[in-house]
All heavy atoms as an XYZ file, in Angstrom:
800
protein
N      25.082     18.273     20.406
C      24.290     17.246     21.027
C      22.845     17.278     20.562
O      22.201     16.250     20.495
C      24.331     17.390     22.549
C      25.568     16.797     23.172
S      25.796     15.121     22.601
C      26.257     14.324     24.051
N      22.304     18.456     20.259
C      20.918     18.539     19.842
C      20.692     17.832     18.513
O      19.655     17.230     18.304
C      20.472     19.990     19.727
C      20.146     20.608     21.059
C      19.592     22.001     20.874
O      19.804     22.615     19.839
N      18.883     22.483     21.880
N      21.649     17.913     17.605
C      21.488     17.248     16.325
C      21.437     15.737     16.494
O      20.749     15.039     15.758
C      22.602     17.636     15.357
O      23.844     17.154     15.831
N      22.144     15.210     17.480
C      22.129     13.775     17.739
C      20.766     13.342     18.248
O      20.234     12.330     17.825
C      23.215     13.415     18.749
C      23.413     11.941     18.855
S      23.947     11.278     17.281
C      25.386     10.438     17.784
N      20.148     14.105     19.151
C      18.830     13.737     19.657
C      17.769     13.923     18.564
O      16.834     13.145     18.485
C      18.473     14.551     20.901
O      18.340     15.922     20.570
N      17.935     14.935     17.734
C      17.018     15.132     16.609
C      17.114     13.987     15.616
O      16.112     13.525     15.073
N      18.334     13.514     15.412
C      18.540     12.382     14.510
C      17.944     11.114     15.101
O      17.366     10.309     14.375
C      20.040     12.202     14.252
C      20.316     11.285     13.122
S      19.703     12.053     11.621
C      20.881     11.461     10.491
N      18.057     10.929     16.399
C      17.487      9.754     17.058
C      15.967      9.761     16.953
O      15.341      8.727     16.716
C      17.927      9.697     18.517
N      15.362     10.932     17.118
C      13.901     11.043     16.980
C      13.485     10.711     15.560
O      12.520      9.967     15.345
C      13.436     12.456     17.389
C      13.622     12.660     18.893
C      11.980     12.680     17.008
C      13.394     14.068     19.359
N      14.208     11.241     14.591
C      13.905     10.950     13.194
C      14.021      9.451     12.912
O      13.189      8.878     12.220
C      14.838     11.734     12.271
C      14.656     11.405     10.819
C      13.567     11.873     10.125
C      15.573     10.593     10.151
C      13.380     11.561      8.784
C      15.403     10.272      8.823
C      14.297     10.764      8.133
N      15.045      8.820     13.459
C      15.243      7.386     13.261
C      14.090      6.589     13.857
O      13.592      5.652     13.235
C      16.576      6.944     13.883
C      16.913      5.463     13.747
C      17.070      5.087     12.279
C      18.176      5.141     14.517
N      13.633      6.951     15.056
C      12.510      6.246     15.683
C      11.216      6.435     14.883
O      10.421      5.514     14.741
C      12.322      6.697     17.128
C      13.308      6.049     18.047
C      14.358      6.651     18.663
C      13.345      4.674     18.426
N      15.053      5.735     19.412
C      14.451      4.505     19.282
C      12.565      3.569     18.119
C      14.786      3.278     19.835
C      12.896      2.345     18.680
C      13.992      2.213     19.526
N      11.005      7.648     14.375
C       9.819      7.897     13.547
C       9.884      7.062     12.277
O       8.893      6.449     11.865
C       9.685      9.402     13.226
C       9.323     10.177     14.495
C       8.638      9.646     12.140
C       9.362     11.678     14.337
N      11.049      7.020     11.656
C      11.224      6.234     10.436
C      11.008      4.747     10.707
O      10.327      4.059      9.937
C      12.614      6.477      9.844
C      12.874      5.692      8.588
C      12.229      6.033      7.412
C      13.745      4.621      8.588
C      12.453      5.310      6.252
C      13.977      3.894      7.439
C      13.330      4.242      6.262
N      11.567      4.229     11.791
C      11.380      2.819     12.142
C       9.913      2.520     12.457
O       9.404      1.457     12.090
C      12.273      2.438     13.322
C      13.768      2.376     13.027
C      14.551      2.117     14.308
C      14.076      1.335     11.975
N       9.236      3.455     13.094
C       7.807      3.292     13.354
C       7.005      3.239     12.068
O       6.075      2.442     11.931
N       7.371      4.089     11.113
C       6.705      4.103      9.811
C       6.947      2.792      9.068
O       6.020      2.229      8.479
C       7.198      5.293      8.986
C       6.572      5.399      7.629
C       5.235      5.714      7.495
C       7.333      5.175      6.490
C       4.650      5.809      6.246
C       6.761      5.267      5.240
C       5.420      5.580      5.115
N       8.167      2.286      9.097
C       8.463      1.001      8.464
C       7.668     -0.135      9.101
O       7.135     -0.994      8.404
C       9.957      0.685      8.545
C      10.853      1.323      7.510
C      12.308      0.934      7.759
C      10.448      0.959      6.115
N       7.574     -0.116     10.427
C       6.795     -1.131     11.131
C       5.314     -1.042     10.735
O       4.667     -2.065     10.514
C       6.959     -0.969     12.644
C       6.218     -1.980     13.503
C       6.760     -3.391     13.236
C       6.349     -1.628     14.964
N       4.793      0.173     10.620
C       3.407      0.360     10.185
C       3.189     -0.216      8.793
O       2.179     -0.892      8.538
C       3.043      1.849     10.194
C       1.677      2.195      9.620
C       0.566      1.703     10.541
C       1.566      3.694      9.391
N       4.122      0.005      7.880
C       3.992     -0.538      6.521
C       4.027     -2.065      6.527
O       3.265     -2.712      5.808
C       5.092      0.014      5.624
C       5.004      1.499      5.295
C       6.189      1.926      4.445
C       3.698      1.836      4.611
N       4.873     -2.645      7.344
C       4.950     -4.109      7.440
C       3.646     -4.672      8.011
O       3.119     -5.674      7.518
C       6.178     -4.531      8.275
C       7.461     -4.207      7.503
C       6.118     -6.009      8.626
C       8.729     -4.318      8.315
N       3.102     -4.012      9.029
C       1.832     -4.448      9.614
C       0.712     -4.329      8.586
O      -0.139     -5.222      8.464
C       1.518     -3.634     10.893
C       0.083     -3.833     11.346
C       2.481     -4.011     12.000
N       0.686     -3.239      7.818
C      -0.335     -3.074      6.768
C      -0.222     -4.164      5.709
O      -1.240     -4.671      5.222
C      -0.216     -1.696      6.115
C      -0.900     -0.546      6.820
C      -0.627      0.754      6.072
C      -2.380     -0.776      6.960
N       0.986     -4.520      5.323
C       1.176     -5.578      4.327
C       0.622     -6.910      4.842
O      -0.089     -7.614      4.128
C       2.658     -5.730      3.976
C       3.203     -4.530      3.225
O       2.401     -3.798      2.616
O       4.425     -4.328      3.242
N       0.946     -7.238      6.083
C       0.446     -8.489      6.662
C      -1.073     -8.455      6.826
O      -1.762     -9.441      6.533
C       1.119     -8.747      8.009
N      -1.603     -7.322      7.254
C      -3.046     -7.197      7.444
C      -3.788     -7.302      6.118
O      -4.904     -7.836      6.063
C      -3.368     -5.868      8.130
N      -3.178     -6.812      5.031
C      -3.807     -6.910      3.719
C      -3.936     -8.382      3.320
O      -5.000     -8.813      2.859
C      -2.989     -6.155      2.657
C      -3.569     -6.252      1.257
S      -2.657     -5.329      0.010
C      -1.086     -6.137      0.019
N      -2.890     -9.161      3.517
C      -2.939    -10.583      3.174
C      -3.996    -11.294      4.013
O      -4.800    -12.075      3.500
C      -1.551    -11.228      3.381
C      -0.498    -10.574      2.482
C      -1.610    -12.732      3.147
C      -0.754    -10.702      1.014
N      -4.024    -11.009      5.308
C      -5.015    -11.631      6.187
C      -6.422    -11.245      5.770
O      -7.326    -12.076      5.725
C      -4.736    -11.253      7.660
C      -3.434    -11.893      8.117
C      -5.891    -11.655      8.568
C      -2.913    -11.366      9.438
N      -6.625     -9.989      5.438
C      -7.939     -9.516      5.024
C      -8.407    -10.183      3.739
O      -9.598    -10.455      3.570
C      -7.897     -7.996      4.829
O      -9.086     -7.527      4.263
N      -7.476    -10.456      2.843
C      -7.845    -11.075      1.571
C      -8.238    -12.541      1.723
O      -9.101    -13.027      1.000
C      -6.689    -10.953      0.570
C      -6.458     -9.567      0.003
C      -5.157     -9.526     -0.771
C      -7.615     -9.138     -0.871
N      -7.635    -13.263      2.657
C      -7.913    -14.697      2.781
C      -8.970    -15.015      3.827
O      -9.465    -16.141      3.872
C      -6.624    -15.502      3.089
C      -5.626    -15.371      1.968
C      -6.017    -15.101      4.414
N      -9.339    -14.046      4.649
C     -10.333    -14.275      5.704
C     -11.725    -14.396      5.091
O     -12.146    -13.536      4.317
C     -10.304    -13.130      6.700
C     -11.124    -13.381      7.940
C     -10.986    -12.269      8.900
N     -11.550    -11.056      8.284
C     -11.731     -9.927      8.907
N     -11.358     -9.807     10.145
N     -12.252     -8.897      8.301
N     -12.461    -15.455      5.429
C     -13.807    -15.601      4.882
C     -14.772    -14.602      5.522
O     -14.501    -14.076      6.601
C     -14.195    -17.034      5.245
C     -13.371    -17.367      6.424
C     -12.104    -16.569      6.297
N     -15.875    -14.377      4.840
C     -16.876    -13.457      5.368
C     -18.174    -13.585      4.599
O     -18.292    -14.400      3.676
N     -19.143    -12.766      4.967
C     -20.423    -12.809      4.275
C     -20.310    -12.132      2.906
O     -19.262    -11.617      2.535
C     -21.514    -12.160      5.132
C     -21.229    -10.687      5.424
O     -20.113    -10.234      5.127
O     -22.127    -10.003      5.941
N     -21.411    -12.140      2.152
C     -21.389    -11.608      0.777
C     -21.066    -10.122      0.743
O     -20.343     -9.655     -0.141
C     -22.740    -11.854      0.106
C     -22.973    -13.292     -0.265
C     -24.322    -13.485     -0.951
O     -24.917    -12.495     -1.392
O     -24.758    -14.644     -1.035
N     -21.570     -9.363      1.702
C     -21.314     -7.923      1.723
C     -19.827     -7.655      1.930
O     -19.230     -6.827      1.258
C     -22.134     -7.287      2.843
C     -22.037     -5.785      2.902
C     -22.957     -5.204      3.964
N     -22.852     -5.878      5.239
C     -21.974     -5.535      6.196
N     -21.135     -4.559      5.987
N     -21.946     -6.195      7.336
N     -19.205     -8.395      2.843
C     -17.771     -8.231      3.081
C     -16.965     -8.639      1.852
O     -15.992     -7.999      1.501
C     -17.340     -9.063      4.290
C     -15.885     -8.819      4.633
C     -15.400     -9.716      5.748
N     -14.026     -9.476      6.028
C     -13.011     -9.769      5.209
N     -13.235    -10.280      4.045
N     -11.765     -9.510      5.545
N     -17.379     -9.719      1.198
C     -16.685    -10.163     -0.014
C     -16.762     -9.101     -1.101
O     -15.776     -8.854     -1.795
C     -17.269    -11.464     -0.523
C     -16.885    -12.666      0.294
C     -17.505    -13.951     -0.232
O     -18.370    -13.921     -1.101
N     -17.076    -15.074      0.303
N     -17.903     -8.446     -1.255
C     -18.044     -7.388     -2.262
C     -17.109     -6.232     -1.938
O     -16.435     -5.697     -2.835
C     -19.507     -6.925     -2.354
C     -20.349     -8.011     -3.010
C     -19.618     -5.614     -3.129
C     -21.837     -7.751     -2.974
N     -17.039     -5.836     -0.662
C     -16.139     -4.741     -0.274
C     -14.685     -5.098     -0.555
O     -13.922     -4.284     -1.080
C     -16.329     -4.401      1.207
C     -17.636     -3.727      1.515
S     -17.764     -3.177      3.223
C     -18.070     -4.721      4.063
N     -14.294     -6.340     -0.228
C     -12.912     -6.776     -0.463
C     -12.635     -6.854     -1.958
O     -11.570     -6.431     -2.419
C     -12.641     -8.130      0.241
C     -11.329     -8.732     -0.208
C     -12.647     -7.951      1.750
N     -13.576     -7.363     -2.750
C     -13.380     -7.440     -4.200
C     -13.217     -6.058     -4.811
O     -12.348     -5.840     -5.653
C     -14.541     -8.161     -4.866
C     -14.592     -9.632     -4.607
C     -13.568    -10.442     -4.210
C     -15.739    -10.477     -4.718
N     -14.011    -11.739     -4.062
C     -15.341    -11.786     -4.368
C     -17.065    -10.257     -5.073
C     -16.206    -12.864     -4.373
C     -17.936    -11.336     -5.069
C     -17.508    -12.620     -4.730
N     -14.058     -5.122     -4.396
C     -13.960     -3.766     -4.958
C     -12.650     -3.098     -4.550
O     -12.003     -2.444     -5.372
C     -15.165     -2.931     -4.538
C     -16.430     -3.341     -5.243
C     -17.563     -2.407     -4.915
C     -18.789     -2.823     -5.677
N     -19.224     -1.825     -6.617
N     -12.268     -3.251     -3.286
C     -10.996     -2.672     -2.829
C      -9.824     -3.326     -3.554
O      -8.862     -2.652     -3.946
C     -10.855     -2.833     -1.319
N      -9.895     -4.638     -3.766
C      -8.825     -5.352     -4.468
C      -8.727     -4.901     -5.918
O      -7.623     -4.711     -6.441
C      -9.078     -6.860     -4.412
O      -9.113     -7.307     -3.091
N      -9.878     -4.735     -6.556
C      -9.884     -4.285     -7.952
C      -9.282     -2.892     -8.087
O      -8.456     -2.637     -8.970
C     -11.317     -4.299     -8.507
O     -11.847     -5.614     -8.390
C     -11.351     -3.868     -9.960
N      -9.674     -1.987     -7.196
C      -9.115     -0.632     -7.233
C      -7.624     -0.623     -6.978
O      -6.866      0.118     -7.611
N      -7.183     -1.466     -6.042
C      -5.752     -1.557     -5.744
C      -4.978     -2.105     -6.933
O      -3.910     -1.599     -7.283
C      -5.530     -2.452     -4.512
O      -6.258     -1.916     -3.415
C      -4.067     -2.544     -4.156
N      -5.522     -3.140     -7.564
C      -4.853     -3.711     -8.739
C      -4.763     -2.687     -9.869
O      -3.710     -2.538    -10.500
C      -5.592     -4.957     -9.214
C      -5.008     -5.636    -10.446
C      -3.610     -6.168    -10.150
C      -5.910     -6.751    -10.923
N      -5.859     -1.961    -10.117
C      -5.830     -0.942    -11.179
C      -4.810      0.145    -10.869
O      -4.065      0.577    -11.754
C      -7.226     -0.337    -11.358
C      -8.206     -1.274    -12.002
S      -9.839     -0.607    -12.418
C     -10.097      0.734    -11.344
N      -4.757      0.588     -9.611
C      -3.789      1.616     -9.232
C      -2.354      1.134     -9.347
O      -1.474      1.852     -9.830
N      -2.099     -0.087     -8.927
C      -0.748     -0.645     -8.974
C      -0.292     -0.853    -10.415
O       0.826     -0.473    -10.785
C      -0.688     -1.978     -8.204
O      -1.118     -1.746     -6.865
C       0.705     -2.545     -8.188
N      -1.150     -1.441    -11.233
C      -0.796     -1.668    -12.638
C      -0.626     -0.341    -13.364
O       0.315     -0.164    -14.146
C      -1.857     -2.558    -13.331
C      -1.646     -2.598    -14.825
C      -1.817     -3.959    -12.749
N      -1.510      0.615    -13.089
C      -1.375      1.938    -13.709
C      -0.069      2.608    -13.331
O       0.618      3.191    -14.178
N       0.295      2.511    -12.067
C       1.553      3.094    -11.606
C       2.750      2.439    -12.289
O       3.690      3.118    -12.714
C       1.659      2.926    -10.090
O       2.948      3.210     -9.639
N       2.727      1.109    -12.388
C       3.838      0.403    -13.035
C       3.910      0.732    -14.523
O       5.011      0.865    -15.081
C       3.707     -1.100    -12.818
C       3.991     -1.572    -11.387
C       3.651     -3.055    -11.248
C       5.425     -1.314    -11.006
N       2.761      0.869    -15.180
C       2.758      1.226    -16.609
C       3.367      2.610    -16.815
O       4.181      2.808    -17.721
C       1.334      1.188    -17.165
C       0.806     -0.212    -17.361
S      -0.925     -0.269    -17.882
C      -0.891      0.680    -19.382
N       2.978      3.564    -15.973
C       3.548      4.917    -16.073
C       5.050      4.868    -15.822
O       5.828      5.525    -16.531
C       2.839      5.864    -15.084
C       1.406      6.116    -15.554
C       3.600      7.171    -14.936
C       0.545      6.848    -14.558
N       5.464      4.088    -14.844
C       6.885      3.955    -14.532
C       7.666      3.386    -15.730
O       8.729      3.893    -16.093
C       7.055      3.056    -13.305
C       8.469      2.855    -12.877
N       9.181      3.808    -12.205
C       9.309      1.806    -13.044
C      10.388      3.365    -11.969
N      10.499      2.141    -12.465
N       7.135      2.332    -16.351
C       7.802      1.706    -17.496
C       7.881      2.684    -18.664
O       8.931      2.837    -19.300
C       7.077      0.406    -17.901
C       7.540     -0.084    -19.259
C       7.285     -0.666    -16.850
N       6.782      3.365    -18.967
C       6.767      4.327    -20.082
C       7.761      5.449    -19.829
O       8.521      5.841    -20.727
C       5.343      4.863    -20.303
C       4.450      3.752    -20.842
C       5.355      6.058    -21.253
C       2.971      4.092    -20.849
N       7.777      5.962    -18.594
C       8.710      7.040    -18.255
C      10.159      6.595    -18.445
O      10.976      7.318    -19.024
C       8.481      7.475    -16.808
C       9.479      8.513    -16.332
C       9.401      8.769    -14.840
O       8.653      8.066    -14.137
O      10.125      9.674    -14.385
N      10.494      5.391    -17.987
C      11.867      4.905    -18.112
C      12.240      4.637    -19.572
O      13.383      4.863    -19.967
C      12.070      3.632    -17.279
C      11.947      3.866    -15.792
C      12.974      4.865    -15.299
C      12.845      5.097    -13.826
N      13.830      6.008    -13.276
N      11.270      4.159    -20.375
C      11.552      3.945    -21.801
C      11.786      5.264    -22.527
O      12.694      5.373    -23.353
C      10.399      3.175    -22.453
C      10.296      1.691    -22.109
C       9.040      1.101    -22.711
C      11.523      0.938    -22.588
N      10.985      6.261    -22.218
C      11.133      7.572    -22.872
C      12.464      8.213    -22.492
O      13.154      8.771    -23.344
C       9.939      8.490    -22.503
C      10.210      9.928    -22.913
C       8.661      7.985    -23.152
N      12.828      8.114    -21.237
C      14.086      8.717    -20.784
C      15.302      7.847    -21.086
O      16.429      8.295    -20.948
C      14.030      8.969    -19.289
C      13.073     10.066    -18.905
C      13.144     10.344    -17.451
N      12.249     11.438    -17.104
C      12.164     11.949    -15.908
N      12.914     11.488    -14.935
N      11.331     12.924    -15.656
N      15.075      6.589    -21.447
C      16.178      5.683    -21.733
C      16.957      5.287    -20.490
O      18.157      5.020    -20.559
N      16.279      5.238    -19.362
C      16.936      4.894    -18.102
C      16.698      3.428    -17.761
O      15.826      2.780    -18.308
C      16.395      5.775    -16.969
C      16.692      7.245    -17.148
C      16.043      8.099    -16.073
O      15.288      7.556    -15.239
O      16.289      9.307    -16.064
N      17.491      2.943    -16.813
C      17.361      1.581    -16.328
C      16.082      1.453    -15.499
O      15.698      2.370    -14.779
C      18.571      1.268    -15.438
C      18.901     -0.171    -15.340
C      20.172     -0.376    -14.535
O      21.033      0.507    -14.516
O      20.274     -1.456    -13.934
N      15.404      0.313    -15.602
C      14.168      0.101    -14.841
C      14.481     -0.598    -13.531
O      14.695     -1.805    -13.488
C      13.185     -0.731    -15.658
C      12.569      0.016    -16.786
S      11.287     -0.949    -17.550
C      11.617     -0.588    -19.256
N      14.510      0.175    -12.469
C      14.747     -0.363    -11.138
C      13.445     -0.235    -10.351
O      12.871      0.828    -10.249
C      15.855      0.422    -10.429
C      17.208      0.466    -11.153
C      18.159      1.405    -10.438
C      17.789     -0.929    -11.224
N      12.992     -1.339     -9.793
C      11.749     -1.342     -9.028
C      12.043     -1.896     -7.643
O      12.635     -2.966     -7.506
C      10.667     -2.198     -9.729
C       9.418     -2.276     -8.894
C      10.364     -1.649    -11.105
N      11.617     -1.168     -6.623
C      11.758     -1.644     -5.255
C      10.448     -2.323     -4.860
O       9.425     -1.660     -4.714
C      12.053     -0.468     -4.323
C      12.349     -0.910     -2.918
O      11.937     -1.981     -2.490
N      13.077     -0.072     -2.197
N      10.446     -3.643     -4.692
C       9.196     -4.346     -4.409
C       8.564     -3.967     -3.071
O       7.347     -3.969     -2.949
C       9.586     -5.821     -4.430
C      11.057     -5.853     -4.331
C      11.578     -4.543     -4.806
N       9.361     -3.612     -2.071
C       8.792     -3.226     -0.782
C       7.979     -1.945     -0.921
O       6.902     -1.819     -0.331
C       9.891     -3.053      0.266
C       9.360     -2.672      1.618
C       8.671     -3.606      2.389
C       9.524     -1.397      2.111
C       8.168     -3.262      3.630
C       9.025     -1.048      3.345
C       8.348     -1.977      4.113
N       8.461     -1.010     -1.694
C       7.733      0.241     -1.896
C       6.418     -0.024     -2.608
O       5.367      0.474     -2.203
C       8.595      1.260     -2.673
C       9.752      1.731     -1.797
C       7.759      2.440     -3.132
C      10.752      2.606     -2.499
N       6.447     -0.831     -3.664
C       5.208     -1.125     -4.393
C       4.225     -1.906     -3.525
O       3.014     -1.651     -3.566
C       5.507     -1.884     -5.685
C       5.997     -0.998     -6.771
N       5.160     -0.178     -7.483
C       7.234     -0.770     -7.244
C       5.868      0.506     -8.362
N       7.142      0.167     -8.223
N       4.715     -2.841     -2.736
C       3.846     -3.598     -1.839
C       3.236     -2.685     -0.780
O       2.040     -2.785     -0.466
C       4.642     -4.728     -1.178
C       3.872     -5.638     -0.228
C       2.761     -6.361     -0.979
C       4.821     -6.643      0.389
N       4.021     -1.787     -0.244
C       3.527     -0.872      0.776
C       2.488      0.092      0.216
O       1.464      0.350      0.849
C       4.683     -0.087      1.396
O       5.577     -0.974      2.019
N       2.734      0.616     -0.969
C       1.762      1.512     -1.601
C       0.475      0.749     -1.916
O      -0.623      1.257     -1.715
C       2.357      2.161     -2.873
C       1.292      2.893     -3.669
C       3.483      3.111     -2.492
N       0.604     -0.497     -2.385
C      -0.576     -1.315     -2.660
C      -1.366     -1.561     -1.379
O      -2.603     -1.492     -1.379
C      -0.178     -2.639     -3.304
N      -0.683     -1.828     -0.270
C      -1.367     -2.052      1.001
C      -2.081     -0.790      1.474
O      -3.224     -0.840      1.939
C      -0.380     -2.523      2.066
N      -1.430      0.359      1.331
C      -2.076      1.617      1.704
C      -3.305      1.881      0.843
O      -4.363      2.266      1.362
C      -1.086      2.779      1.586
C      -0.014      2.863      2.655
C       1.036      3.894      2.276
C      -0.630      3.207      3.990
N      -3.181      1.686     -0.477
C      -4.329      1.887     -1.370
C      -5.452      0.932     -1.015
O      -6.623      1.314     -0.991
C      -3.925      1.674     -2.841
C      -3.174      2.813     -3.432
S      -2.894      2.745     -5.214
C      -2.893      1.061     -5.644
N      -5.109     -0.325     -0.735
C      -6.113     -1.331     -0.408
C      -6.907     -0.920      0.833
O      -8.134     -0.964      0.838
C      -5.444     -2.688     -0.190
C      -6.387     -3.769      0.273
C      -7.254     -4.390     -0.619
C      -6.427     -4.157      1.605
C      -8.126     -5.372     -0.190
C      -7.293     -5.137      2.039
C      -8.141     -5.738      1.140
O      -9.012     -6.696      1.564
N      -6.215     -0.497      1.882
C      -6.927     -0.168      3.112
C      -7.712      1.137      3.000
O      -8.782      1.270      3.581
C      -5.980     -0.156      4.307
C      -5.744     -1.538      4.820
C      -4.566     -2.194      4.570
C      -6.741     -2.212      5.509
C      -4.359     -3.487      5.008
C      -6.549     -3.505      5.953
C      -5.364     -4.147      5.709
N      -7.228      2.087      2.228
C      -8.013      3.304      1.999
C      -9.288      2.951      1.231
O     -10.386      3.401      1.593
C      -7.179      4.362      1.246
C      -8.045      5.483      0.709
C      -6.098      4.916      2.153
N      -9.160      2.134      0.185
C     -10.351      1.726     -0.572
C     -11.277      0.852      0.265
O     -12.507      0.977      0.176
C      -9.934      0.991     -1.848
C      -9.322      1.874     -2.925
C      -8.722      1.023     -4.041
C     -10.369      2.815     -3.496
N     -10.726     -0.023      1.081
C     -11.553     -0.867      1.932
C     -12.339     -0.017      2.940
O     -13.529     -0.244      3.155
C     -10.696     -1.894      2.662
C     -11.435     -2.991      3.417
C     -12.290     -3.818      2.465
C     -10.457     -3.891      4.140
N     -11.698      0.984      3.520
C     -12.413      1.884      4.420
C     -13.512      2.638      3.689
O     -14.612      2.831      4.223
C     -11.433      2.870      5.067
C     -10.496      2.295      6.117
C      -9.483      3.347      6.553
C     -11.281      1.793      7.312
N     -13.234      3.071      2.453
C     -14.242      3.767      1.656
C     -15.450      2.866      1.405
O     -16.591      3.281      1.595
C     -13.634      4.230      0.329
C     -14.666      4.719     -0.661
C     -15.246      5.970     -0.515
C     -15.058      3.920     -1.736
C     -16.200      6.422     -1.416
C     -16.008      4.359     -2.632
C     -16.577      5.607     -2.482
O     -17.512      6.054     -3.360
N     -15.210      1.625      0.990
C     -16.314      0.722      0.688
C     -17.037      0.261      1.953
O     -18.235      0.014      1.919
C     -15.848     -0.476     -0.149
C     -15.555     -0.063     -1.574
C     -14.276     -0.162     -2.104
C     -16.549      0.454     -2.380
C     -14.003      0.229     -3.390
C     -16.296      0.862     -3.679
C     -15.013      0.742     -4.175
O     -14.763      1.149     -5.459
N     -16.327      0.158      3.060
C     -17.006     -0.155      4.324
C     -17.956      0.962      4.709
O     -19.058      0.726      5.179
C     -15.996     -0.397      5.435
C     -15.414     -1.772      5.445
C     -14.535     -1.991      6.659
C     -14.015     -3.401      6.665
N     -13.251     -3.701      7.867
N     -17.521      2.195      4.496
C     -18.385      3.333      4.803
C     -19.556      3.381      3.832
O     -20.684      3.659      4.220
C     -17.587      4.621      4.727
C     -18.415      5.856      5.043
C     -17.563      7.059      5.108
N     -16.717      6.908      6.281
C     -16.393      7.900      7.076
N     -16.817      9.086      6.824
N     -15.626      7.686      8.125
N     -19.298      3.082      2.555
C     -20.344      3.141      1.540
C     -21.393      2.043      1.739
O     -22.584      2.295      1.615
C     -19.717      3.005      0.151
C     -20.700      3.140     -0.990
C     -19.987      3.097     -2.331
C     -20.988      3.193     -3.466
N     -20.342      3.164     -4.747
N     -20.953      0.818      2.038
C     -21.865     -0.305      2.172
C     -22.215     -0.627      3.617
O     -22.978     -1.554      3.876
C     -21.280     -1.556      1.499
C     -21.161     -1.407      0.008
C     -19.918     -1.362     -0.607
C     -22.283     -1.305     -0.797
C     -19.800     -1.219     -1.979
C     -22.189     -1.160     -2.170
C     -20.946     -1.114     -2.742
O     -20.831     -0.977     -4.085
N     -21.631      0.084      4.558
C     -21.899     -0.163      5.970
C     -21.082     -1.322      6.511
O     -20.706     -2.231      5.788
N     -20.795     -1.277      7.781
C     -20.104     -2.405      8.386
C     -18.708     -2.112      8.765
O     -17.944     -2.882      9.151
């Protein structure tokens, strides 16, 4: 019985994590389209640029690795979107702290 309750806890934690990733993805889109003053626009532009560089760099490494190993290129878009959203919000928090606000 203990393994069943442990499995249920793990499932709830996993579902909570998935919900957090979905909320981050939606919040990233809202943050990108929401208007603001020049300082906010600079923070969003810098965070967006860093996220784009990280995402493209990750995909380039993935493609090179698969070509070298001769494996099939399988990409899960939800994982890449979630990682991009996490990178975006970490960079946005960094630039908010750096520029204030």
